[in-house]
C-alpha positions as CSV (number, residue, x, y, z in Angstrom):
1,M,-1.5,24.7,4.9
2,S,-3.5,21.7,6.3
3,G,-1.3,19.1,8.4
4,R,-2.4,17.0,5.2
5,L,-0.8,17.0,1.6
6,P,-2.7,16.7,-1.3
7,G,-1.6,13.0,-3.3
8,E,0.4,14.5,-5.8
9,L,2.9,16.6,-3.4
10,R,2.7,13.6,-1.0
11,R,4.1,11.3,-3.7
12,L,6.9,13.9,-4.9
13,L,8.2,14.2,-1.1
14,G,7.9,10.5,-0.7
15,P,7.3,8.6,2.7
16,T,7.4,10.7,6.0
17,G,7.8,6.9,7.7
18,P,10.0,4.1,7.5
19,D,9.5,2.6,3.9
20,V,10.0,-1.1,3.6
21,G,11.2,-0.3,-0.3
22,C,10.0,-1.9,-3.8
23,D,11.6,-5.3,-3.2
24,V,9.7,-6.0,0.4
25,C,6.3,-4.2,-1.1
26,F,7.1,-7.0,-3.8
27,D,7.5,-9.5,-1.6
28,E,5.0,-9.0,0.5
29,L,2.2,-7.2,-1.2
30,D,0.0,-10.5,-1.6
31,R,-0.5,-11.0,2.0
32,Y,-0.3,-7.2,2.8
33,V,-3.7,-7.1,0.4
34,E,-5.1,-10.8,2.5
35,L,-4.6,-9.3,5.7
36,E,-6.4,-6.0,4.4
37,L,-9.3,-7.3,2.6
38,A,-9.8,-9.9,6.1
39,G,-10.3,-6.8,8.1
40,A,-6.8,-7.1,10.0
41,D,-4.0,-5.2,10.8
42,A,-2.2,-5.5,8.1
43,E,0.2,-2.4,8.4
44,A,1.1,-4.0,11.6
45,A,1.9,-7.4,10.0
46,V,4.3,-5.3,7.4
47,P,5.5,-1.9,9.2
48,G,5.9,0.7,6.5
49,M,4.1,-1.1,3.8
50,R,1.4,1.8,3.6
51,A,4.1,4.8,3.8
52,H,5.7,3.2,0.6
53,L,2.5,2.4,-1.2
54,E,1.3,6.3,-0.8
55,G,4.9,6.9,-2.0
56,C,5.3,5.1,-4.9
57,P,3.1,5.2,-7.6
58,A,3.9,1.9,-9.0
59,C,3.9,-0.1,-6.3
60,A,0.5,1.9,-5.4
61,E,-1.1,0.6,-8.8
62,E,0.0,-2.8,-8.0
63,H,-1.8,-2.3,-4.9
64,E,-4.8,-1.5,-6.3
65,A,-4.8,-3.9,-9.3
66,L,-4.4,-6.6,-6.7
67,I,-7.2,-5.6,-4.4
68,A,-9.3,-5.5,-7.7
69,L,-8.7,-8.9,-8.8
70,V,-9.0,-10.5,-5.3
71,A,-12.3,-8.7,-4.8
72,H,-13.6,-9.9,-8.2
73,D,-12.4,-13.4,-7.5
74,A,-14.3,-13.4,-4.0
75,S,-17.4,-12.5,-5.5
76,G,-17.5,-14.6,-8.3
């Protein structure tokens, strides 16, 4: 198997690196998304967030919804 695991398997296995956890994710998600959309290094600002989003379907869903909402607000 290649070094990259399919998304479903990655979610089942959980994060491979530092993981911020759901509480920190909830607290930092707004800032993280703003940094992402601004083209900044969001992972450097909130280390472990990317790993958490890859391993937590609930938080990943919130992340995608927030990106869509902010992108929609910015275009309108």
